Structures are given as C-alpha cells and as structure tokens.
C-alpha positions as CSV (number, residue, x, y, z in Angstrom):
1,M,0.0,0.0,0.0
2,S,1.3,3.4,-1.0
3,K,0.0,6.9,-0.2
4,Y,-1.4,9.1,-3.0
5,E,-2.9,12.5,-3.5
6,T,-5.3,13.3,-6.4
7,V,-6.5,16.7,-7.4
8,A,-9.6,16.7,-9.6
9,V,-11.3,19.6,-11.3
10,F,-14.9,18.9,-12.2
11,S,-17.1,20.8,-14.7
12,L,-19.8,23.2,-13.5
13,K,-21.6,23.1,-16.9
14,N,-24.3,20.9,-15.4
15,G,-24.4,22.6,-12.0
16,E,-22.7,22.4,-8.7
17,E,-24.9,19.5,-7.6
18,K,-23.6,17.3,-10.5
19,A,-20.1,18.2,-9.5
20,K,-20.8,17.1,-5.9
21,E,-22.2,13.8,-7.2
22,L,-18.9,13.2,-9.0
23,V,-17.0,13.9,-5.8
24,E,-19.0,11.2,-4.0
25,K,-18.7,8.8,-6.9
26,F,-14.9,9.0,-6.8
27,K,-14.8,9.0,-3.0
28,A,-16.7,5.7,-3.1
29,L,-14.4,4.3,-5.8
30,I,-11.3,5.1,-3.8
31,E,-12.8,3.7,-0.5
32,A,-13.6,0.5,-2.3
33,N,-10.0,0.0,-3.5
34,G,-8.0,1.6,-0.6
35,T,-8.1,3.6,2.6
36,M,-9.4,7.2,2.4
37,E,-7.5,9.6,4.6
38,A,-9.2,12.9,3.6
39,V,-11.4,14.6,1.1
40,D,-10.7,18.3,0.9
41,E,-13.3,20.1,-1.2
42,W,-11.8,23.4,-2.3
43,G,-15.0,24.4,-4.1
44,I,-15.5,26.6,-7.1
45,R,-12.3,28.3,-8.3
46,K,-11.4,30.2,-11.4
47,L,-9.3,28.2,-13.9
48,A,-5.9,29.6,-15.0
49,Y,-7.1,29.2,-18.6
50,P,-10.4,28.1,-20.2
51,I,-10.9,24.4,-20.6
52,N,-13.6,23.4,-23.1
53,Y,-14.8,27.1,-23.0
54,E,-15.3,26.9,-19.2
55,T,-13.6,29.4,-16.9
56,D,-14.6,27.9,-13.5
57,G,-14.2,24.5,-12.0
58,Y,-15.0,22.6,-8.8
59,Y,-11.7,21.5,-7.2
60,V,-11.3,18.5,-4.9
61,L,-8.2,17.0,-3.2
62,Y,-8.4,13.3,-2.3
63,T,-5.7,11.8,0.1
64,Y,-5.7,8.0,0.3
65,E,-3.7,4.8,0.6
66,A,-4.0,2.2,-2.1
67,D,-2.3,-0.6,-4.0
68,V,0.3,0.5,-6.6
69,A,-2.0,-0.6,-9.5
70,F,-5.0,1.4,-8.4
71,P,-3.9,4.9,-9.6
72,A,-3.7,3.7,-13.2
73,E,-7.3,2.4,-12.9
74,L,-8.5,5.6,-11.2
75,D,-6.9,7.7,-14.0
76,R,-8.7,5.5,-16.6
77,V,-12.1,6.0,-14.9
78,F,-11.4,9.8,-14.7
79,N,-10.7,9.9,-18.4
80,I,-13.9,8.2,-19.4
81,T,-16.2,10.1,-17.1
82,D,-18.1,13.1,-18.4
83,G,-17.7,16.2,-16.2
84,V,-14.1,15.8,-15.3
85,L,-11.9,18.6,-16.7
86,R,-8.5,17.8,-15.3
87,T,-6.8,15.4,-12.8
88,L,-3.4,14.9,-11.2
89,I,-2.4,11.8,-9.3
90,V,0.9,11.9,-7.3
91,A,2.5,9.5,-4.9
92,R,3.3,11.1,-1.5
C-alpha cells in the first residue's frame, strides 16, 4: 500500500450538484479500493485558462492509501467520465 494524493477539477456546466455527485462517486471508488484519509473540497475556483470554454471548476483533493496498481485504474475512470476537466495523481 502506497500513499497518494489526487486533485480533480470537475465541470460546472451541469451545475454544482452534479459536480458534488462526481465527488461522492470517486470517493466511493477510492474507498472500495483503498483507505481514504481525507477529502478536501476546495469548491469553485477560477481556472488559470479556459478548458472546453469553461472558466470555473470545482476543485477536490483526495488523500488516500491504495495498492500500486490502483492509480492507473483511477486515471482510466477519470478519463472516461463526463464532467471531469483535469486530474493529477501523485505519490506522496
């Protein structure tokens, strides 16, 4: 088990409620595959540059412990999920 941090930026195109649903979806996915340490919701922030014509995003920091193969699977799920603008997964 290794420790990881993931920052995700969710789209606000469909509303803040939809972004919060995505926060819970990925929280449940991480808890099913590892040990969640913290979920720090930074909320709505201005993006440094427009992504898909959007200027604001909903930022979330996940801190967790998981098997070394899990971050690749998490990244795959992030990439195929609508409403995810950007993600960054790093080992602590």
